[in-house]
N, CA, C and O atoms as a GROMACS GRO file, in nm:
protein
  580
    1MET      N    1  -2.224   0.878   1.038
    1MET     CA    2  -2.085   0.860   0.999
    1MET      C    3  -2.062   0.716   0.954
    1MET      O    4  -2.109   0.622   1.018
    2GLN      N    5  -1.992   0.702   0.845
    2GLN     CA    6  -1.961   0.569   0.793
    2GLN      C    7  -1.860   0.501   0.885
    2GLN      O    8  -1.763   0.564   0.928
    3GLU      N    9  -1.882   0.380   0.914
    3GLU     CA   10  -1.787   0.296   0.994
    3GLU      C   11  -1.721   0.196   0.906
    3GLU      O   12  -1.786   0.129   0.827
    4TYR      N   13  -1.592   0.186   0.920
    4TYR     CA   14  -1.509   0.097   0.836
    4TYR      C   15  -1.447  -0.012   0.918
    4TYR      O   16  -1.410   0.007   1.034
    5LYS      N   17  -1.437  -0.130   0.854
    5LYS     CA   18  -1.366  -0.244   0.915
    5LYS      C   19  -1.252  -0.276   0.824
    5LYS      O   20  -1.269  -0.284   0.702
    6ASN      N   21  -1.136  -0.295   0.880
    6ASN     CA   22  -1.014  -0.336   0.806
    6ASN      C   23  -0.976  -0.227   0.705
    6ASN      O   24  -1.031  -0.222   0.595
    7ILE      N   25  -0.888  -0.147   0.740
    7ILE     CA   26  -0.841  -0.030   0.658
    7ILE      C   27  -0.706  -0.068   0.601
    7ILE      O   28  -0.616  -0.114   0.672
    8LEU      N   29  -0.695  -0.045   0.469
    8LEU     CA   30  -0.569  -0.073   0.400
    8LEU      C   31  -0.502   0.060   0.364
    8LEU      O   32  -0.564   0.147   0.304
    9ALA      N   33  -0.370   0.072   0.402
    9ALA     CA   34  -0.289   0.185   0.368
    9ALA      C   35  -0.171   0.140   0.283
    9ALA      O   36  -0.069   0.100   0.339
   10PRO      N   37  -0.181   0.145   0.150
   10PRO     CA   38  -0.066   0.106   0.061
   10PRO      C   39   0.035   0.215   0.069
   10PRO      O   40  -0.001   0.332   0.059
   11VAL      N   41   0.159   0.181   0.087
   11VAL     CA   42   0.268   0.280   0.090
   11VAL      C   43   0.379   0.235  -0.006
   11VAL      O   44   0.401   0.116  -0.028
   12ASP      N   45   0.447   0.337  -0.063
   12ASP     CA   46   0.555   0.306  -0.157
   12ASP      C   47   0.682   0.384  -0.130
   12ASP      O   48   0.776   0.380  -0.209
   13GLY      N   49   0.684   0.457  -0.018
   13GLY     CA   50   0.805   0.534   0.014
   13GLY      C   51   0.811   0.672  -0.050
   13GLY      O   52   0.906   0.747  -0.028
   14SER      N   53   0.710   0.705  -0.130
   14SER     CA   54   0.712   0.837  -0.197
   14SER      C   55   0.678   0.948  -0.094
   14SER      O   56   0.649   0.920   0.022
   15LYS      N   57   0.684   1.068  -0.138
   15LYS     CA   58   0.662   1.184  -0.049
   15LYS      C   59   0.526   1.178   0.020
   15LYS      O   60   0.514   1.224   0.133
   16ILE      N   61   0.425   1.123  -0.043
   16ILE     CA   62   0.290   1.123   0.009
   16ILE      C   63   0.274   1.016   0.121
   16ILE      O   64   0.173   1.020   0.192
   17THR      N   65   0.364   0.926   0.139
   17THR     CA   66   0.351   0.815   0.231
   17THR      C   67   0.316   0.865   0.375
   17THR      O   68   0.224   0.810   0.436
   18GLU      N   69   0.384   0.963   0.428
   18GLU     CA   70   0.354   1.009   0.560
   18GLU      C   71   0.212   1.063   0.576
   18GLU      O   72   0.149   1.040   0.678
   19LYS      N   73   0.160   1.136   0.473
   19LYS     CA   74   0.028   1.187   0.478
   19LYS      C   75  -0.076   1.070   0.470
   19LYS      O   76  -0.178   1.069   0.539
   20VAL      N   77  -0.046   0.977   0.384
   20VAL     CA   78  -0.139   0.854   0.372
   20VAL      C   79  -0.142   0.787   0.506
   20VAL      O   80  -0.251   0.756   0.556
   21LEU      N   81  -0.029   0.762   0.566
   21LEU     CA   82  -0.021   0.693   0.694
   21LEU      C   83  -0.095   0.768   0.807
   21LEU      O   84  -0.167   0.708   0.888
   22ALA      N   85  -0.075   0.898   0.810
   22ALA     CA   86  -0.141   0.978   0.915
   22ALA      C   87  -0.294   0.972   0.900
   22ALA      O   88  -0.366   0.958   0.998
   23THR      N   89  -0.340   0.981   0.777
   23THR     CA   90  -0.486   0.978   0.753
   23THR      C   91  -0.540   0.838   0.789
   23THR      O   92  -0.642   0.829   0.856
   24ALA      N   93  -0.473   0.732   0.747
   24ALA     CA   94  -0.515   0.592   0.777
   24ALA      C   95  -0.517   0.568   0.922
   24ALA      O   96  -0.609   0.503   0.972
   25ILE      N   97  -0.415   0.619   0.996
   25ILE     CA   98  -0.411   0.600   1.142
   25ILE      C   99  -0.535   0.667   1.208
   25ILE      O  100  -0.600   0.609   1.294
   26GLN      N  101  -0.563   0.789   1.165
   26GLN     CA  102  -0.679   0.859   1.226
   26GLN      C  103  -0.810   0.788   1.200
   26GLN      O  104  -0.894   0.780   1.290
   27VAL      N  105  -0.830   0.737   1.080
   27VAL     CA  106  -0.953   0.666   1.049
   27VAL      C  107  -0.957   0.536   1.118
   27VAL      O  108  -1.064   0.497   1.165
   28ALA      N  109  -0.849   0.467   1.129
   28ALA     CA  110  -0.842   0.337   1.201
   28ALA      C  111  -0.874   0.360   1.352
   28ALA      O  112  -0.947   0.281   1.411
   29LYS      N  113  -0.823   0.462   1.411
   29LYS     CA  114  -0.848   0.492   1.551
   29LYS      C  115  -0.999   0.522   1.569
   29LYS      O  116  -1.063   0.467   1.658
   30ARG      N  117  -1.056   0.611   1.482
   30ARG     CA  118  -1.195   0.647   1.496
   30ARG      C  119  -1.287   0.524   1.484
   30ARG      O  120  -1.393   0.520   1.548
   31ASN      N  121  -1.247   0.427   1.403
   31ASN     CA  122  -1.329   0.308   1.376
   31ASN      C  123  -1.289   0.193   1.461
   31ASN      O  124  -1.352   0.087   1.454
   32ASN      N  125  -1.185   0.208   1.545
   32ASN     CA  126  -1.138   0.099   1.631
   32ASN      C  127  -1.127  -0.029   1.545
   32ASN      O  128  -1.191  -0.130   1.576
   33THR      N  129  -1.050  -0.024   1.442
   33THR     CA  130  -1.036  -0.140   1.353
   33THR      C  131  -0.890  -0.165   1.316
   33THR      O  132  -0.800  -0.088   1.350
   34ARG      N  133  -0.871  -0.278   1.245
   34ARG     CA  134  -0.735  -0.314   1.201
   34ARG      C  135  -0.684  -0.223   1.089
   34ARG      O  136  -0.759  -0.182   1.001
   35LEU      N  137  -0.556  -0.194   1.095
   35LEU     CA  138  -0.487  -0.120   0.988
   35LEU      C  139  -0.389  -0.211   0.926
   35LEU      O  140  -0.301  -0.262   0.995
   36ASP      N  141  -0.398  -0.235   0.795
   36ASP     CA  142  -0.303  -0.309   0.715
   36ASP      C  143  -0.220  -0.215   0.639
   36ASP      O  144  -0.271  -0.138   0.558
   37ILE      N  145  -0.089  -0.218   0.661
   37ILE     CA  146   0.006  -0.134   0.584
   37ILE      C  147   0.078  -0.228   0.487
   37ILE      O  148   0.140  -0.327   0.525
   38LEU      N  149   0.065  -0.189   0.357
   38LEU     CA  150   0.112  -0.277   0.248
   38LEU      C  151   0.206  -0.208   0.158
   38LEU      O  152   0.186  -0.091   0.123
   39ASN      N  153   0.309  -0.277   0.117
   39ASN     CA  154   0.395  -0.235   0.008
   39ASN      C  155   0.397  -0.344  -0.095
   39ASN      O  156   0.418  -0.461  -0.065
   40VAL      N  157   0.372  -0.302  -0.222
   40VAL     CA  158   0.370  -0.401  -0.333
   40VAL      C  159   0.496  -0.386  -0.412
   40VAL      O  160   0.525  -0.276  -0.461
   41LEU      N  161   0.575  -0.494  -0.427
   41LEU     CA  162   0.693  -0.497  -0.505
   41LEU      C  163   0.663  -0.563  -0.640
   41LEU      O  164   0.612  -0.675  -0.646
   42GLU      N  165   0.696  -0.492  -0.746
   42GLU     CA  166   0.677  -0.540  -0.878
   42GLU      C  167   0.814  -0.590  -0.935
   42GLU      O  168   0.880  -0.522  -1.014
   43ILE      N  169   0.850  -0.707  -0.892
   43ILE     CA  170   0.980  -0.771  -0.929
   43ILE      C  171   0.991  -0.793  -1.077
   43ILE      O  172   1.101  -0.786  -1.131
   44ASN      N  173   0.882  -0.820  -1.143
   44ASN     CA  174   0.885  -0.854  -1.287
   44ASN      C  175   0.951  -0.741  -1.367
   44ASN      O  176   1.018  -0.768  -1.466
   45GLN      N  177   0.932  -0.614  -1.326
   45GLN     CA  178   0.995  -0.503  -1.400
   45GLN      C  179   1.144  -0.510  -1.393
   45GLN      O  180   1.209  -0.471  -1.490
   46PHE      N  181   1.204  -0.559  -1.284
   46PHE     CA  182   1.345  -0.573  -1.275
   46PHE      C  183   1.393  -0.693  -1.354
   46PHE      O  184   1.492  -0.682  -1.426
   47ALA      N  185   1.327  -0.805  -1.344
   47ALA     CA  186   1.368  -0.925  -1.408
   47ALA      C  187   1.363  -0.910  -1.559
   47ALA      O  188   1.456  -0.946  -1.632
   48ASP      N  189   1.249  -0.856  -1.604
   48ASP     CA  190   1.233  -0.837  -1.752
   48ASP      C  191   1.326  -0.737  -1.812
   48ASP      O  192   1.380  -0.756  -1.921
   49GLY      N  193   1.344  -0.625  -1.737
   49GLY     CA  194   1.424  -0.513  -1.788
   49GLY      C  195   1.572  -0.543  -1.783
   49GLY      O  196   1.647  -0.479  -1.857
   50TYR      N  197   1.619  -0.635  -1.701
   50TYR     CA  198   1.757  -0.661  -1.693
   50TYR      C  199   1.795  -0.807  -1.730
   50TYR      O  200   1.894  -0.861  -1.681
   51GLY      N  201   1.716  -0.865  -1.815
   51GLY     CA  202   1.746  -0.997  -1.866
   51GLY      C  203   1.746  -1.103  -1.761
   51GLY      O  204   1.820  -1.201  -1.772
   52GLY      N  205   1.662  -1.086  -1.655
   52GLY     CA  206   1.658  -1.180  -1.547
   52GLY      C  207   1.779  -1.179  -1.456
   52GLY      O  208   1.814  -1.279  -1.393
   53ALA      N  209   1.841  -1.060  -1.449
   53ALA     CA  210   1.965  -1.050  -1.374
   53ALA      C  211   1.942  -1.033  -1.224
   53ALA      O  212   2.038  -1.023  -1.148
   54VAL      N  213   1.816  -1.028  -1.180
   54VAL     CA  214   1.788  -1.005  -1.041
   54VAL      C  215   1.794  -1.145  -0.965
   54VAL      O  216   1.714  -1.234  -0.993
   55SER      N  217   1.886  -1.158  -0.874
   55SER     CA  218   1.905  -1.286  -0.806
   55SER      C  219   1.812  -1.290  -0.686
   55SER      O  220   1.756  -1.189  -0.645
   56GLY      N  221   1.799  -1.409  -0.631
   56GLY     CA  222   1.722  -1.430  -0.512
   56GLY      C  223   1.775  -1.347  -0.398
   56GLY      O  224   1.698  -1.297  -0.316
   57ASP      N  225   1.908  -1.330  -0.391
   57ASP     CA  226   1.969  -1.254  -0.284
   57ASP      C  227   1.928  -1.106  -0.291
   57ASP      O  228   1.902  -1.044  -0.189
   58VAL      N  229   1.923  -1.051  -0.412
   58VAL     CA  230   1.882  -0.916  -0.434
   58VAL      C  231   1.734  -0.895  -0.387
   58VAL      O  232   1.701  -0.795  -0.324
   59VAL      N  233   1.653  -0.989  -0.419
   59VAL     CA  234   1.511  -0.985  -0.387
   59VAL      C  235   1.498  -0.994  -0.232
   59VAL      O  236   1.420  -0.922  -0.171
   60TYR      N  237   1.577  -1.084  -0.173
   60TYR     CA  238   1.574  -1.099  -0.025
   60TYR      C  239   1.612  -0.966   0.044
   60TYR      O  240   1.545  -0.924   0.139
   61ARG      N  241   1.716  -0.901  -0.003
   61ARG     CA  242   1.762  -0.778   0.060
   61ARG      C  243   1.658  -0.666   0.038
   61ARG      O  244   1.636  -0.584   0.126
   62MET      N  245   1.596  -0.664  -0.076
   62MET     CA  246   1.494  -0.565  -0.103
   62MET      C  247   1.377  -0.582  -0.009
   62MET      O  248   1.329  -0.486   0.049
   63VAL      N  249   1.331  -0.708   0.006
   63VAL     CA  250   1.218  -0.736   0.092
   63VAL      C  251   1.255  -0.700   0.238
   63VAL      O  252   1.176  -0.640   0.310
   64ASP      N  253   1.374  -0.737   0.278
   64ASP     CA  254   1.424  -0.705   0.412
   64ASP      C  255   1.423  -0.553   0.439
   64ASP      O  256   1.382  -0.511   0.547
   65GLU      N  257   1.465  -0.474   0.346
   65GLU     CA  258   1.463  -0.328   0.360
   65GLU      C  259   1.322  -0.275   0.370
   65GLU      O  260   1.293  -0.186   0.450
   66VAL      N  261   1.233  -0.330   0.287
   66VAL     CA  262   1.095  -0.286   0.287
   66VAL      C  263   1.027  -0.322   0.418
   66VAL      O  264   0.949  -0.243   0.471
   67GLU      N  265   1.055  -0.441   0.471
   67GLU     CA  266   0.997  -0.481   0.597
   67GLU      C  267   1.045  -0.396   0.712
   67GLU      O  268   0.968  -0.368   0.804
   68LYS      N  269   1.174  -0.353   0.710
   68LYS     CA  270   1.227  -0.265   0.814
   68LYS      C  271   1.150  -0.132   0.813
   68LYS      O  272   1.113  -0.078   0.917
   69ARG      N  273   1.128  -0.080   0.689
   69ARG     CA  274   1.057   0.043   0.678
   69ARG      C  275   0.910   0.033   0.725
   69ARG      O  276   0.856   0.124   0.789
   70LEU      N  277   0.848  -0.079   0.690
   70LEU     CA  278   0.711  -0.105   0.730
   70LEU      C  279   0.698  -0.121   0.884
   70LEU      O  280   0.599  -0.076   0.943
   71LYS      N  281   0.795  -0.183   0.946
   71LYS     CA  282   0.792  -0.194   1.093
   71LYS      C  283   0.798  -0.056   1.160
   71LYS      O  284   0.738  -0.036   1.265
   72VAL      N  285   0.869   0.040   1.100
   72VAL     CA  286   0.869   0.177   1.157
   72VAL      C  287   0.730   0.233   1.147
   72VAL      O  288   0.680   0.292   1.243
   73TYR      N  289   0.665   0.217   1.028
   73TYR     CA  290   0.529   0.266   1.017
   73TYR      C  291   0.430   0.192   1.111
   73TYR      O  292   0.339   0.253   1.168
   74GLN      N  293   0.447   0.068   1.126
   74GLN     CA  294   0.364  -0.008   1.221
   74GLN      C  295   0.377   0.045   1.365
   74GLN      O  296   0.278   0.060   1.436
   75GLN      N  297   0.500   0.073   1.406
   75GLN     CA  298   0.521   0.123   1.540
   75GLN      C  299   0.461   0.260   1.553
   75GLN      O  300   0.405   0.294   1.657
   76GLN      N  301   0.474   0.343   1.446
   76GLN     CA  302   0.414   0.474   1.448
   76GLN      C  303   0.263   0.464   1.467
   76GLN      O  304   0.207   0.541   1.545
   77ALA      N  305   0.197   0.374   1.401
   77ALA     CA  306   0.051   0.352   1.420
   77ALA      C  307   0.016   0.304   1.561
   77ALA      O  308  -0.079   0.352   1.622
   78LEU      N  309   0.094   0.212   1.611
   78LEU     CA  310   0.070   0.161   1.746
   78LEU      C  311   0.088   0.272   1.849
   78LEU      O  312   0.008   0.286   1.941
   79ASP      N  313   0.196   0.351   1.834
   79ASP     CA  314   0.219   0.462   1.923
   79ASP      C  315   0.109   0.563   1.918
   79ASP      O  316   0.083   0.630   2.017
   80ALA      N  317   0.041   0.576   1.802
   80ALA     CA  318  -0.070   0.670   1.791
   80ALA      C  319  -0.199   0.620   1.844
   80ALA      O  320  -0.297   0.694   1.851
   81GLY      N  321  -0.202   0.493   1.882
   81GLY     CA  322  -0.321   0.438   1.947
   81GLY      C  323  -0.400   0.336   1.866
   81GLY      O  324  -0.506   0.291   1.909
   82VAL      N  325  -0.350   0.300   1.750
   82VAL     CA  326  -0.418   0.191   1.671
   82VAL      C  327  -0.382   0.062   1.742
   82VAL      O  328  -0.264   0.035   1.764
   83LYS      N  329  -0.480  -0.018   1.777
   83LYS     CA  330  -0.454  -0.139   1.855
   83LYS      C  331  -0.412  -0.262   1.771
   83LYS      O  332  -0.342  -0.350   1.820
   84ASP      N  333  -0.455  -0.265   1.644
   84ASP     CA  334  -0.427  -0.383   1.557
   84ASP      C  335  -0.369  -0.330   1.423
   84ASP      O  336  -0.440  -0.275   1.339
   85VAL      N  337  -0.239  -0.351   1.410
   85VAL     CA  338  -0.164  -0.307   1.290
   85VAL      C  339  -0.084  -0.421   1.237
   85VAL      O  340   0.002  -0.477   1.305
   86GLU      N  341  -0.114  -0.456   1.109
   86GLU     CA  342  -0.036  -0.559   1.041
   86GLU      C  343   0.042  -0.498   0.927
   86GLU      O  344  -0.003  -0.401   0.866
   87ILE      N  345   0.156  -0.553   0.898
   87ILE     CA  346   0.237  -0.511   0.780
   87ILE      C  347   0.245  -0.622   0.683
   87ILE      O  348   0.249  -0.740   0.720
   88HIS      N  349   0.249  -0.586   0.557
   88HIS     CA  350   0.249  -0.689   0.445
   88HIS      C  351   0.340  -0.641   0.334
   88HIS      O  352   0.349  -0.522   0.306
   89VAL      N  353   0.407  -0.739   0.272
   89VAL     CA  354   0.480  -0.718   0.147
   89VAL      C  355   0.423  -0.819   0.052
   89VAL      O  356   0.415  -0.938   0.081
   90ARG      N  357   0.383  -0.767  -0.064
   90ARG     CA  358   0.326  -0.859  -0.169
   90ARG      C  359   0.408  -0.829  -0.298
   90ARG      O  360   0.467  -0.723  -0.318
   91PHE      N  361   0.407  -0.931  -0.382
   91PHE     CA  362   0.469  -0.919  -0.512
   91PHE      C  363   0.356  -0.920  -0.614
   91PHE      O  364   0.253  -0.986  -0.596
   92GLY      N  365   0.378  -0.846  -0.722
   92GLY     CA  366   0.278  -0.842  -0.828
   92GLY      C  367   0.253  -0.707  -0.882
   92GLY      O  368   0.323  -0.611  -0.851
   93ASN      N  369   0.150  -0.700  -0.966
   93ASN     CA  370   0.110  -0.576  -1.028
   93ASN      C  371   0.038  -0.492  -0.918
   93ASN      O  372  -0.067  -0.535  -0.869
   94PRO      N  373   0.088  -0.377  -0.880
   94PRO     CA  374   0.024  -0.298  -0.776
   94PRO      C  375  -0.123  -0.271  -0.801
   94PRO      O  376  -0.202  -0.270  -0.706
   95LYS      N  377  -0.163  -0.249  -0.926
   95LYS     CA  378  -0.306  -0.222  -0.958
   95LYS      C  379  -0.391  -0.340  -0.911
   95LYS      O  380  -0.490  -0.323  -0.840
   96GLU      N  381  -0.352  -0.457  -0.950
   96GLU     CA  382  -0.436  -0.577  -0.923
   96GLU      C  383  -0.426  -0.614  -0.776
   96GLU      O  384  -0.527  -0.652  -0.717
   97VAL      N  385  -0.311  -0.603  -0.715
   97VAL     CA  386  -0.298  -0.637  -0.571
   97VAL      C  387  -0.383  -0.541  -0.488
   97VAL      O  388  -0.458  -0.584  -0.400
   98LEU      N  389  -0.372  -0.415  -0.516
   98LEU     CA  390  -0.445  -0.314  -0.432
   98LEU      C  391  -0.598  -0.314  -0.454
   98LEU      O  392  -0.676  -0.301  -0.359
   99ALA      N  393  -0.636  -0.327  -0.577
   99ALA     CA  394  -0.780  -0.313  -0.612
   99ALA      C  395  -0.854  -0.438  -0.592
   99ALA      O  396  -0.973  -0.434  -0.562
  100LYS      N  397  -0.785  -0.558  -0.606
  100LYS     CA  398  -0.861  -0.686  -0.607
  100LYS      C  399  -0.810  -0.785  -0.502
  100LYS      O  400  -0.881  -0.823  -0.408
  101ASP      N  401  -0.683  -0.825  -0.521
  101ASP     CA  402  -0.630  -0.938  -0.441
  101ASP      C  403  -0.628  -0.914  -0.293
  101ASP      O  404  -0.685  -0.993  -0.218
  102PHE      N  405  -0.567  -0.809  -0.246
  102PHE     CA  406  -0.550  -0.782  -0.107
  102PHE      C  407  -0.693  -0.757  -0.046
  102PHE      O  408  -0.725  -0.822   0.054
  103PRO      N  409  -0.774  -0.670  -0.097
  103PRO     CA  410  -0.908  -0.652  -0.030
  103PRO      C  411  -0.988  -0.781  -0.024
  103PRO      O  412  -1.062  -0.800   0.073
  104ALA      N  413  -0.978  -0.871  -0.120
  104ALA     CA  414  -1.052  -0.992  -0.114
  104ALA      C  415  -0.993  -1.084  -0.005
  104ALA      O  416  -1.070  -1.151   0.064
  105ASP      N  417  -0.866  -1.087   0.012
  105ASP     CA  418  -0.799  -1.174   0.112
  105ASP      C  419  -0.817  -1.127   0.255
  105ASP      O  420  -0.816  -1.207   0.348
  106HIS      N  421  -0.834  -0.990   0.273
  106HIS     CA  422  -0.844  -0.935   0.405
  106HIS      C  423  -0.966  -0.859   0.443
  106HIS      O  424  -0.970  -0.788   0.544
  107GLU      N  425  -1.069  -0.875   0.359
  107GLU     CA  426  -1.198  -0.813   0.381
  107GLU      C  427  -1.187  -0.664   0.407
  107GLU      O  428  -1.248  -0.611   0.500
  108THR      N  429  -1.108  -0.597   0.323
  108THR     CA  430  -1.082  -0.453   0.341
  108THR      C  431  -1.212  -0.375   0.317
  108THR      O  432  -1.285  -0.397   0.221
  109GLY      N  433  -1.235  -0.280   0.412
  109GLY     CA  434  -1.353  -0.195   0.395
  109GLY      C  435  -1.323  -0.059   0.344
  109GLY      O  436  -1.412   0.011   0.295
  110LEU      N  437  -1.196  -0.017   0.354
  110LEU     CA  438  -1.154   0.112   0.308
  110LEU      C  439  -1.011   0.108   0.270
  110LEU      O  440  -0.930   0.050   0.342
  111ILE      N  441  -0.973   0.171   0.154
  111ILE     CA  442  -0.839   0.192   0.113
  111ILE      C  443  -0.804   0.341   0.123
  111ILE      O  444  -0.873   0.427   0.069
  112VAL      N  445  -0.694   0.368   0.194
  112VAL     CA  446  -0.652   0.510   0.207
  112VAL      C  447  -0.515   0.515   0.129
  112VAL      O  448  -0.417   0.453   0.170
  113MET      N  449  -0.514   0.588   0.019
  113MET     CA  450  -0.392   0.592  -0.065
  113MET      C  451  -0.368   0.734  -0.118
  113MET      O  452  -0.455   0.820  -0.117
  114GLY      N  453  -0.242   0.753  -0.165
  114GLY     CA  454  -0.204   0.880  -0.220
  114GLY      C  455  -0.242   0.893  -0.365
  114GLY      O  456  -0.279   0.795  -0.431
  115THR      N  457  -0.233   1.015  -0.412
  115THR     CA  458  -0.270   1.042  -0.551
  115THR      C  459  -0.184   0.965  -0.645
  115THR      O  460  -0.238   0.897  -0.733
  116THR      N  461  -0.051   0.972  -0.632
  116THR     CA  462   0.035   0.897  -0.725
  116THR      C  463   0.182   0.915  -0.676
  116THR      O  464   0.217   1.014  -0.612
  117GLY      N  465   0.261   0.817  -0.708
  117GLY     CA  466   0.406   0.834  -0.687
  117GLY      C  467   0.478   0.857  -0.812
  117GLY      O  468   0.601   0.857  -0.813
  118MET      N  469   0.404   0.878  -0.924
  118MET     CA  470   0.467   0.890  -1.057
  118MET      C  471   0.451   1.030  -1.108
  118MET      O  472   0.362   1.104  -1.067
  119ASN      N  473   0.541   1.066  -1.201
  119ASN     CA  474   0.528   1.195  -1.273
  119ASN      C  475   0.428   1.179  -1.382
  119ASN      O  476   0.377   1.069  -1.403
  120ALA      N  477   0.396   1.288  -1.456
  120ALA     CA  478   0.293   1.288  -1.561
  120ALA      C  479   0.329   1.191  -1.678
  120ALA      O  480   0.241   1.124  -1.732
  121VAL      N  481   0.453   1.185  -1.714
  121VAL     CA  482   0.493   1.096  -1.826
  121VAL      C  483   0.476   0.944  -1.783
  121VAL      O  484   0.424   0.862  -1.858
  122GLU      N  485   0.521   0.913  -1.660
  122GLU     CA  486   0.504   0.771  -1.611
  122GLU      C  487   0.356   0.737  -1.603
  122GLU      O  488   0.319   0.624  -1.636
  123ARG      N  489   0.269   0.829  -1.561
  123ARG     CA  490   0.128   0.797  -1.548
  123ARG      C  491   0.074   0.773  -1.693
  123ARG      O  492  -0.009   0.684  -1.713
  124LEU      N  493   0.117   0.847  -1.789
  124LEU     CA  494   0.072   0.829  -1.925
  124LEU      C  495   0.109   0.693  -1.978
  124LEU      O  496   0.028   0.626  -2.042
  125VAL      N  497   0.233   0.650  -1.950
  125VAL     CA  498   0.286   0.525  -2.001
  125VAL      C  499   0.227   0.405  -1.929
  125VAL      O  500   0.180   0.311  -1.993
  126VAL      N  501   0.228   0.406  -1.797
  126VAL     CA  502   0.187   0.289  -1.722
  126VAL      C  503   0.051   0.300  -1.655
  126VAL      O  504  -0.002   0.204  -1.601
  127GLY      N  505  -0.005   0.422  -1.661
  127GLY     CA  506  -0.135   0.443  -1.600
  127GLY      C  507  -0.126   0.463  -1.452
  127GLY      O  508  -0.030   0.422  -1.386
  128SER      N  509  -0.228   0.527  -1.400
  128SER     CA  510  -0.225   0.560  -1.256
  128SER      C  511  -0.283   0.445  -1.180
  128SER      O  512  -0.393   0.396  -1.206
  129VAL      N  513  -0.202   0.402  -1.081
  129VAL     CA  514  -0.250   0.295  -0.988
  129VAL      C  515  -0.372   0.344  -0.912
  129VAL      O  516  -0.470   0.271  -0.894
  130THR      N  517  -0.365   0.467  -0.868
  130THR     CA  518  -0.474   0.530  -0.791
  130THR      C  519  -0.602   0.535  -0.873
  130THR      O  520  -0.710   0.505  -0.822
  131ASN      N  521  -0.591   0.572  -0.997
  131ASN     CA  522  -0.708   0.579  -1.087
  131ASN      C  523  -0.774   0.439  -1.103
  131ASN      O  524  -0.896   0.425  -1.099
  132PHE      N  525  -0.690   0.338  -1.121
  132PHE     CA  526  -0.736   0.206  -1.136
  132PHE      C  527  -0.805   0.157  -1.011
  132PHE      O  528  -0.912   0.096  -1.018
  133VAL      N  529  -0.745   0.183  -0.898
  133VAL     CA  530  -0.802   0.134  -0.768
  133VAL      C  531  -0.934   0.202  -0.742
  133VAL      O  532  -1.029   0.136  -0.699
  134THR      N  533  -0.944   0.331  -0.767
  134THR     CA  534  -1.071   0.402  -0.739
  134THR      C  535  -1.185   0.350  -0.828
  134THR      O  536  -1.301   0.351  -0.788
  135ARG      N  537  -1.150   0.305  -0.947
  135ARG     CA  538  -1.254   0.258  -1.042
  135ARG      C  539  -1.296   0.113  -1.012
  135ARG      O  540  -1.411   0.076  -1.035
  136THR      N  541  -1.202   0.031  -0.961
  136THR     CA  542  -1.229  -0.116  -0.955
  136THR      C  543  -1.231  -0.177  -0.820
  136THR      O  544  -1.273  -0.292  -0.806
  137ALA      N  545  -1.187  -0.108  -0.717
  137ALA     CA  546  -1.187  -0.170  -0.581
  137ALA      C  547  -1.324  -0.193  -0.533
  137ALA      O  548  -1.413  -0.114  -0.563
  138PRO      N  549  -1.347  -0.302  -0.455
  138PRO     CA  550  -1.481  -0.337  -0.408
  138PRO      C  551  -1.524  -0.265  -0.281
  138PRO      O  552  -1.627  -0.298  -0.222
  139CYS      N  553  -1.441  -0.164  -0.238
  139CYS     CA  554  -1.467  -0.090  -0.118
  139CYS      C  555  -1.446   0.060  -0.145
  139CYS      O  556  -1.409   0.101  -0.254
  140ASP      N  557  -1.472   0.137  -0.041
  140ASP     CA  558  -1.448   0.285  -0.050
  140ASP      C  559  -1.296   0.311  -0.057
  140ASP      O  560  -1.214   0.234  -0.006
  141VAL      N  561  -1.264   0.420  -0.122
  141VAL     CA  562  -1.126   0.465  -0.136
  141VAL      C  563  -1.118   0.612  -0.102
  141VAL      O  564  -1.189   0.696  -0.157
  142ILE      N  565  -1.026   0.644  -0.006
  142ILE     CA  566  -0.992   0.783   0.027
  142ILE      C  567  -0.860   0.817  -0.042
  142ILE      O  568  -0.759   0.748  -0.025
  143ILE      N  569  -0.863   0.924  -0.118
  143ILE     CA  570  -0.740   0.970  -0.186
  143ILE      C  571  -0.680   1.087  -0.103
  143ILE      O  572  -0.745   1.190  -0.081
  144VAL      N  573  -0.560   1.068  -0.062
  144VAL     CA  574  -0.486   1.173   0.016
  144VAL      C  575  -0.402   1.253  -0.082
  144VAL      O  576  -0.324   1.196  -0.159
  145LYS      N  577  -0.416   1.387  -0.079
  145LYS     CA  578  -0.333   1.470  -0.168
  145LYS      C  579  -0.221   1.538  -0.094
  145LYS      O  580  -0.142   1.610  -0.154
   0.00000   0.00000   0.00000
């Protein structure tokens, strides 16, 4: 059986989040390792799309709401028996953050993620984050359907 060190569970609040988290919790428990729960905020899409109308206060409130949600997920993992759970909020392109930046910074051994939070048209236009991560991540990736 493969043993993993430092498991990453990227979450975005979509319907698949609960399944991703449940799978990541089980794998982290079996491997007795750290679970990193991450949400990536792509602020540039708001700033560019609305002529830079996103103020620092709006960003602060958005981060605060995301952190509250992540703390609930963190407690859920702790209650399930994972001993080391960290939550993270990052800004940037989700593809790059998930596939390259975060794994390099945290020595991620496994990424557990959902198929997609987008519909077919959105995937065609912006591409699938999951597809990019599975092709370029330096570690194993488990896709939860």
